[in-house]
C-alpha positions, 0 to 999 in steps of 0.5 A: 039168929046167929046165937039160936043157931049156934047154941042149937048146934052145940048142944047137939055136938057137945051135949049130945042132944037130939035136935028136939031137946037142942031146940028146947034148951034155954038159951042166952046172948049177949052183944056189944050194945047194949052191954047185957047178958040177956037169959031166959028165966028157967035157963040158968042156976042161981048159982051161975047167975051169981058167979056172974054178977060177981063179975060185973055182969048185967043181967036180963032176964026175957022169957020168949026172946030169943027167937024160934027155930026149926030143925032136921036131923038124921040119926048116924047109927039108925038113919031116923030122921028127926023134925023139931019145932020150937015150943017158943013159936007156933010152927010144928014139925011135919014128916013124911 
């Protein structure tokens, strides 16, 4: 959960994505045990994959492994409220 939330926040703040784009984006996960980097297969370029392997990282592709997220966002400039649901799950955004 922590990595999912962090990556979504980084995507919005640092990469200027809207909430749906941020939730849709590929994710990675690493924790101490097992000592491996889990990634979504479509989420890493071949160059990045190779560079990580050359540095000794163990990589493990796992589709649909990162959990799913739901999000809301208010665009600062327009005040528009956005709802987003992760395509990895079965949720859907609803507004009023």
